[in-house]
Backbone as a ProteinNet text record, in pm:
[ID]
protein_1_A
[PRIMARY]
MPLNWNIGQCADWEELVCESRPSLMGGSEYLPGSTNEQRNEDRITNHLVFATMGVGMNQITAKNFKEFHRRITVLEEAGDHRLRLCVLTGDGEDEFRFPETPVTLEMVERRIGLSTNAVGKQLTKAEFAAKVERQS
[TERTIARY]
14260.7	14253.2	14369.5	14372.2	14478.7	14547.2	14687.6	14755.6	14749.2	14696.4	14683.9	14769.2	14857.3	14912.6	14909	14940.1	14953.8	15090.6	15151.4	15239.7	15242.3	15104.6	15067.9	15086.4	15085.5	15127.8	15273	15362.8	15525.4	15560.2	15649.5	15716.7	15787.3	15781.9	15842.2	15822.2	15688	15639.3	15694.1	15698.2	15729.2	15867.3	15981	16093.1	16104.6	15987.6	15998.2	15961.7	15899.4	15864.7	15913.2	15913.1	15962.2	15846.6	15814.2	15727.7	15762	15671.8	15710.7	15580.3	15602	15489.9	15505.6	15383.8	15405.5	15499.5	15570.8	15658.2	15629.5	15660.7	15625.5	15669.3	15734.3	15801.4	15741.3	15654.5	15565.6	15619.6	15544	15587.1	15580.7	15681.9	15680.8	15836.3	15858.7	15995.9	15997.5	16088.7	16110.7	16100.3	16036.5	16044.9	16180.6	16207.8	16346.5	16381.5	16486.8	16512.3	16505.3	16474	16466.4	16601.2	16654.1	16805.7	16805.5	16919	16917.4	16897.9	16936.9	16893.6	16715.2	16658.4	16510.1	16467	16502.6	16464.8	16490.9	16621.3	16636.9	16553.2	16512.7	16417.8	16281.7	16237.2	16118.8	16130.8	16247.7	16261.1	16261.4	16309	16303.3	16155.5	16096.4	15932.1	15857.9	15885.4	15795.7	15850.5	15985.4	16029	15952.2	15938.4	15881.4	15727.2	15647.7	15514	15495.1	15577.8	15566.9	15609.1	15708	15737.6	15646.8	15550.5	15445.1	15375.2	15363	15309.4	15375.8	15522.1	15590.2	15618.4	15627.5	15645.8	15521.8	15419.5	15276.9	15230.9	15289	15240.7	15198	15091	15036.7	15070.6	15126.8	15186	15304.5	15356.2	15486.4	15469.8	15484.5	15459.4	15574	15563.7	15682	15698.4	15584.3	15586.2	15639.6	15628.4	15669.5	15794.7	15843.2	15924.2	16047.7	16081.9	16203	16170	16036.8	15995.9	15986.7	15951.4	15919	16079.2	16160.7	16296.9	16344.3	16342.3	16390.4	16333	16208.4	16130.7	16188.5	16226.6	16281.2	16425	16498.9	16626.8	16620.3	16522.5	16513.4	16477.5	16385.6	16362.4	16484.9	16556	16675	16784.5	16785.6	16911.8	16842.7	16704.1	16667.3	16659.8	16730.4	16721.1	16603	16508	16396.1	16413.9	16316.9	16313.9	16429.3	16480.9	16610	16588.9	16641.4	16650.3	16749.5	16709.3	16830.7	16821.7	16927.8	16936.8	17031.4	17014.8	17093	17239.6	17332.8	17458.4	17539	17559	17628.1	17770.6	17838.3	17949.7	18068.8	18023.2	18110.8	18048.1	18119.8	18074.1	17939.1	17939.1	17800.1	17689.3	17578.3	17440.8	17411.8	17477	17427.2	17529.9	17616.5	17718.5	17667.4	17592.5	17518.5	17510	17502.1	17466.9	17371.2	17285.5	17195.7	17246.6	17312.6	17357.8	17229	17235.9	17148.8	17194.9	17111.1	17140.8	17048.4	17099.6	17020.9	16927.7	16798.4	16722.1	16786.5	16803.3	16855.2	16739.2	16761.9	16660.2	16621.9	16727.3	16701.3	16588	16593.4	16524.3	16373.6	16358.5	16234.1	16174.5	16252.7	16226.4	16169.3	16221.1	16206.2	16046.5	16005.8	15873.9	15770.8	15794.3	15678.2	15568.3	15450.1	15342.2	15289.8	15368.2	15342.8	15239.9	15115	15036.2	14981.9	14934.9	14899.6	14762.7	14707.3	14614.2	14623.1	14756.8	14813.5	14786	14763.3	14729.5	14596.9	14516.1	14416.5	14429.2	14497.5	14523	14679.4	14737.8	14864.5	14919.4	15061.6	15114.9	15181.1	15158.2	15229.6	15376.9	15470.5	15615.8	15614.8	15528.9	15523.2	15478	15358.3	15300.7	15420.3	15486.1	15588.9	15694.5	15746.1	15852.8	15796.8	15689.9	15615.9	15603	15559.5	15568.4	15688.7	15805.9	15943.2	15983.6	15966.3	15995.8	15935.7	15802.4	15743.7	15791.7	15842.8	15893.7	16040.9	16104.7	16242.4	16253.4
3222.7	3361.1	3403.3	3469.7	3511.3	3622.6	3641.9	3764.8	3880.4	3983.3	4108.4	4218.5	4292	4387.5	4531.1	4630.8	4770	4841.6	4891.7	4987.7	5132.8	5154.5	5298.1	5405.7	5380.7	5465.7	5490.8	5408.2	5431.5	5544.5	5601.8	5732.6	5671.6	5726	5683.3	5534.8	5489.9	5351	5295.9	5373	5314.3	5248.6	5313.1	5252.8	5125.1	5101.7	4976.7	4840.6	4861.3	4746.3	4744.7	4630.8	4625.6	4545.4	4594.1	4511.7	4385.3	4299.4	4153.2	4107	3999.7	3946.3	3783.9	3702.1	3556.8	3507.2	3397.3	3349.5	3222.8	3193.3	3074.4	2941.9	2957.6	2842.4	2830.3	2918.2	2919.8	3043.1	3083.1	3200.6	3321.3	3404.6	3542.7	3570.5	3675.8	3712.1	3882.2	3939.3	4094	4127	4230.5	4295.8	4335.8	4327.4	4365.3	4506.8	4560.6	4687.1	4709.4	4647.5	4658.5	4643.1	4719.4	4709.6	4606.3	4582.6	4465.2	4533.7	4666.9	4753.5	4760.6	4781	4794.4	4642.2	4538.7	4400.1	4369.9	4415.9	4391.2	4469.4	4566.5	4656.6	4593	4515.4	4454	4331.9	4256.3	4153.3	4177.2	4273.7	4324.8	4343.6	4407.9	4460.8	4313.7	4211.1	4092.4	4024.9	4028.6	3951.9	4015.5	4124.3	4216.2	4181.8	4159	4149.6	3999.1	3904.9	3767.6	3759.1	3865.4	3844.1	3889.1	3985.5	4014.1	3880	3787.3	3678.7	3618	3609.5	3537.6	3638.4	3764.2	3865.2	3898.1	3862.6	3881.2	4047.4	4100.8	4249.2	4288.7	4341.6	4343.7	4473.8	4557.1	4684.3	4725.8	4821.8	4902.6	5032.1	5089.1	5231.7	5299.9	5423.8	5495.4	5473.1	5424.3	5368.8	5227.2	5133.3	5019.9	4929	5037.7	4991.5	4914.6	4960.8	4918.1	4777.5	4770.9	4636	4540.9	4574.1	4481.9	4451.1	4523.5	4482.1	4378.9	4410.5	4326.5	4207	4195.9	4043.7	3975.1	4036.9	3978.6	3922	4008.6	3978.6	3839.9	3825.7	3701.9	3597.7	3613.2	3489.9	3448.4	3555.5	3537.4	3448.4	3507	3426.8	3277.6	3251.6	3120.9	3033.7	3103.4	3030.3	3031.3	3115	3139.2	3276.3	3282	3392.8	3456.1	3403.3	3453.3	3535.8	3637.4	3733.9	3696.6	3696.2	3657.1	3760.3	3853.4	3948	3889.6	3956.4	3902.9	4005.5	3948.3	4015.8	3990.6	4079.6	4051.5	4029.8	3915.9	3870.3	3897.8	3935.9	3968.2	4062.8	4075.2	4161.7	4104.7	3950.6	3909.7	3922.6	3932.2	3936.8	3793	3691.4	3561.7	3523.9	3619.4	3582.5	3671.7	3592.1	3637	3524.7	3573.1	3478.2	3546.9	3438.9	3509.1	3464.6	3547.4	3514	3570.5	3499.2	3521.6	3679.1	3777.8	3901.6	3935	3982.5	4024.6	4140.5	4142.1	4258.4	4380.1	4512.8	4608	4685.1	4773.8	4862.2	4960.5	4993.6	5086.6	5044	4916.7	4844.7	4837.7	4824.6	4832.1	4966.9	5068.2	5213.2	5262.1	5210.5	5264.5	5223.5	5113.3	5068.7	5099.4	5193.1	5269.3	5299.7	5226.2	5248.3	5124	5011.4	4892	4823	4768.4	4695.5	4567.8	4464.2	4341	4296	4187	4131.6	4033.1	4002.5	3860.4	3833.1	3923	3914.7	3963.9	3898.4	3942	4040.6	3957	4003.9	4028	4163.6	4180.3	4120.7	4051.2	3986.6	4086.5	4068.7	4157.4	4097.1	4167.1	4120.9	3971.9	3962.8	3847.7	3727.1	3766.5	3654	3628.3	3725.7	3674.8	3584.6	3640.8	3552.5	3405.9	3392	3253.2	3173.2	3241.1	3174.5	3132.7	3209.2	3182.4	3053.2	3064.1	2954.2	2824.5	2826.2	2703.6	2664.1	2733.9	2681.5	2622.8	2666.1	2614.7	2472.5
8598.2	8582.1	8526.6	8404.2	8342.3	8418.5	8415.8	8467.8	8390.1	8445.3	8379.5	8448.1	8347.6	8414.1	8340.5	8409.6	8342.8	8398.7	8291.9	8325	8275.9	8250.9	8182.5	8304.8	8422.8	8543.4	8552.4	8502	8515.9	8440.5	8482.1	8418.3	8290	8170.3	8042.9	8032.7	8025.4	8037.3	7901.7	7795.1	7661.3	7645.4	7754.2	7748.2	7808.8	7870.9	7955.9	7905.2	7767.4	7696	7556.1	7496.9	7358.6	7298.6	7162.6	7075	7063.4	7034.1	6991.1	6915.4	6838.9	6763.7	6790.8	6757.3	6770.2	6676.9	6734.4	6663.4	6588.2	6468.7	6387.3	6472.9	6558.6	6647.6	6782.4	6800.3	6917.5	7019.1	7091.4	7166.6	7104.6	7154.3	7084.2	7030.6	6939.5	6919.7	6918.3	6939.1	6927.5	6803.3	6749.3	6624.4	6590.3	6452.6	6398.2	6422.8	6435.8	6471.1	6629.6	6718.7	6864.7	6901.3	6991.5	7059.7	7166.5	7192.9	7299.8	7445.4	7457	7564.9	7572.2	7492.4	7479.7	7513.1	7454.1	7491.7	7647	7696.5	7838.3	7908.6	7893.5	7964.5	7943.2	7862.8	7829.9	7938.5	7951	8009.3	8156.8	8208.5	8344.7	8376.1	8286.6	8331.1	8325	8235.6	8251.8	8386.1	8402	8531.4	8669.2	8664.3	8770	8765.4	8654.1	8657.3	8729.7	8671.8	8727.5	8877.5	8918.3	9053.3	9157.4	9112.1	9181.3	9265.2	9196.5	9252.9	9350.3	9342.1	9450.4	9575.4	9539.7	9684.6	9730.1	9679.3	9753.1	9734.4	9642.2	9626.9	9482.3	9454.9	9321	9245.1	9296.8	9260.5	9306.9	9235.1	9283.7	9293.5	9422.4	9454.9	9522.9	9514.6	9571.2	9719.2	9783.8	9925.8	9949.4	9852.3	9882.5	9792.2	9681.9	9606.1	9674.8	9817.6	9863.6	9928	9982.2	10027.6	9907	9811.8	9687.2	9646.3	9648.8	9601.5	9714.5	9835.3	9938.9	9925.8	9886	9882.5	9778.5	9662.2	9538.5	9582.2	9663.4	9697.7	9776.3	9877.7	9953.7	9873.4	9767.4	9683.3	9587.2	9531.7	9467.5	9550	9668.2	9767.1	9788.8	9777.6	9812.8	9670.4	9554.8	9436.6	9359.1	9387.1	9308.4	9238.1	9128.1	9050.9	9004.5	8911.3	8860.6	8751.9	8726.4	8597.8	8531.9	8387.6	8301.2	8194	8192.4	8084.6	7962.1	7858.9	7728.8	7748.8	7731.1	7720.3	7589.9	7509.6	7390.4	7421.8	7366.1	7396.8	7269.3	7155.9	7053.3	6957.3	6832	6735.8	6658	6662	6587.6	6676.7	6602.6	6677.9	6733.7	6694.8	6752.7	6855	6914.5	7005.3	7129.9	7223.5	7334.8	7425.4	7558.1	7665.2	7764.8	7847.1	7933.6	8100.9	8111.6	8295	8359.2	8500.7	8602.2	8654.7	8659.5	8677.7	8807	8922.7	9030	8983.6	9038.3	9021.3	9120	9066.1	9135.8	9189.5	9295.7	9357.9	9233.6	9175.4	9047.1	8946.4	8902.5	8813.6	8882.4	8998.6	9074.2	9079.4	9111	9131	8990.4	8896.7	8761.7	8705	8760.4	8745.9	8844.9	8934.2	9012.6	8922.1	8975.8	8884.8	8833	8815.8	8756.1	8862.8	8795.6	8875.4	8791.6	8885.5	8822.4	8899.6	8848.6	8936.5	9009.2	9045.1	9076.3	9210.4	9309.8	9436.5	9490.3	9554.3	9614.2	9731.8	9813.8	9961.7	9967.7	9983.8	9991.9	10109.1	10089.4	10223.9	10296.6	10423.8	10525.5	10520.3	10588.4	10587.9	10673	10777.5	10836.1	10768.4	10688.5	10602.3	10496.2	10445.6	10338.3	10389.1	10510.5	10556.1	10582.4	10658.7	10667.5	10540.5	10442.3	10302.3	10259.8	10270	10229.3	10322.8	10448.4	10533.4	10516.6	10468.6	10426.8	10299.6	10224.1	10082.2	10087.1	10199	10211.8	10242.5
[MASK]
++++++++++++++++++++++++++++++++++++++++++++++++++++++++++++++++++++++++++++++++++++++++++++++++++++++++++++++++++++++++++++++++++++++++

């Protein structure tokens, strides 16, 4: 089953994605004229979309965003689900790196309203803890 997601319920959702097109080399590439900030917001959104599978929660709400963030932090500490954002290191456009960046509570809160079809049954805190323990 394909992973479907929606950010239409997020405040200022247009700021959370960046347009891309298919690349001749495979995959996709961002459209010319997009800023590094726009691209990083898109990277965060995509990271959180895929994280819904790992954390066992298929949506970010005003009630659960702190728990969503806590679970991502647990996975990061276990060495899984690492976010990489582009950091420009010089004046040239080709001078950049992609260091591991922890997901912040603000990143998750900004995406309240994001939903996916990733998980049928939401994992309770105990079920999530047991899942992490089994994977260790």
